[in-house]
C-alpha positions, -999 to +999 in steps of 0.1 A: +154+234+567+167+207+543+201+210+528+200+218+490+219+202+462+219+219+427+222+193+400+235+211+369+232+194+335+204+171+346+194+143+323+189+106+323+220+089+337+245+101+363+228+134+372+194+118+378+210+091+399+228+117+419+196+137+425+179+105+438+209+095+459+212+128+477+174+132+477+170+100+497+194+114+522+171+144+529+184+169+504+161+192+485+171+189+448+173+217+422+173+203+387+190+225+361+193+221+323+179+239+293+148+218+285+121+231+308+096+204+299+120+175+307+131+192+339+095+196+351+088+159+344+119+148+362+111+170+392+076+155+393+090+120+392+113+128+422+085+144+441+064+112+436+092+094+454+090+118+483+120+139+473+117+177+474+126+187+439+121+217+416+131+226+380+152+256+372+157+259+334+190+276+325+217+278+298+247+266+318+271+280+293+258+316+301+276+328+332+251+355+339+222+331+337+240+307+360+245+334+386+208+342+384+198+306+386+218+301+419+200+331+433+166+316+423+174+282+438+184+299+471+152+319+472+131+288+464+148+260+483+172+276+508+210+278+510+231+256+488+250+228+505+262+209+474+268+219+438+269+189+414+282+199+379+274+173+353+270+196+323+291+195+291+289+207+255+304+197+222+320+218+196+354+223+179+356+186+172+386+192+149+410+218+163+427+222+130+396+233+111+370+245+135+368+283+141+385+292+173+353+307+186+337+273+184+358+262+213+340+286+235+309+264+238+326+235+256+347+258+277+318+280+286+299+250+300+328+229+315+348+257+331+332+292+330+297+281+339+311+259+367+331+288+381+301+312+379+280+287+399+308+282+425+312+319+430+275+325+433+270+296+457+302+302+477+287+321+507+263+292+512+289+266+506+312+281+532+284+284+558+274+247+552+310+235+548+296+221+516+309+205+484+315+210+447+312+176+430+320+174+393+315+147+367+348+144+348+356+126+316+385+105+306+390+124+274+406+151+296+435+128+307+470+135+294+476+102+276+486+095+240+459+068+236+432+091+250+443+119+227+442+095+197+407+085+207+395+121+210+409+128+175+393+097+160+359+105+176+360+142+165+358+152+202+389+174+205+370+204+218+354+183+245+387+168+254+402+203+258+373+214+280+374+183+302+411+187+306+407+223+317+378+213+340+399+186+357+426+212+364+399+237+377+386+211+401+421+205+415+426+242+420+393+246+437+401+217+460+432+235+472+417+270+474+384+261+491+398+237+517+407+265+541+370+275+541+358+239+548+344+235+513+352+202+495+358+201+458+364+169+438+356+151+405+346+116+396+361+108+362+339+084+343+357+060+320+331+044+298+295+046+285+267+051+310+235+032+307+204+052+299+222+082+284+223+095+248+256+077+243+241+043+252+234+025+220+229-008+237+265-014+247+269+008+278+282-010+308+282+016+336+253+018+361+244+055+369+233+045+404+268+031+411+284+064+400+260+083+422+270+062+451+307+070+444+298+107+445+281+101+479+310+082+492+337+108+483+315+135+497+314+116+530+352+110+531+361+145+518+397+135+511+399+126+474+407+152+448+398+129+420+386+093+416+380+073+385+350+051+378+349+022+375 
């Protein structure tokens, strides 16, 4: 049976490139996001390239739905060897005016959804000595210039969520190592070509970021790396 990778937060860009990179190495690919139509089209495109792929629509900010999704993937494609978490959500752009409840959306996706997926997939990940690979964001870094940028962009909630996610990955790296499960993030510093943020000035190639994910998964030593 092929190993299975769950790509959570699939869309054009990093996640699609990761799906292709791991798919070329013989992984079955579960594509996960909210838009069923787009997922189905993406799965068909991967299948046309000879990659086993299937769509699993899911709200990744809903922990119960995430748990059910992992079970569905296991039933359809087999045990999970790699969990790739690429999902994020906006909200609470200005922490001084946004309702506190609005901060839940980015945290639900970046942290609580991630943890729900890890917990649901953990028996498989332990058996496979698998990996949790997370797409991080530079807005989560503790740096005055980064903080000023997040304020200027109205992305304070996302910055909080990415900061919390980065810490979560570090904790998972330490906790899961004894079980042979590798956890790490690739923190992307810049705009990625082909994504919703690309207005013609993006410089980062998604295939190169996917290659970095493949490399750290092979080394299994890094807690966090930045790209580029």
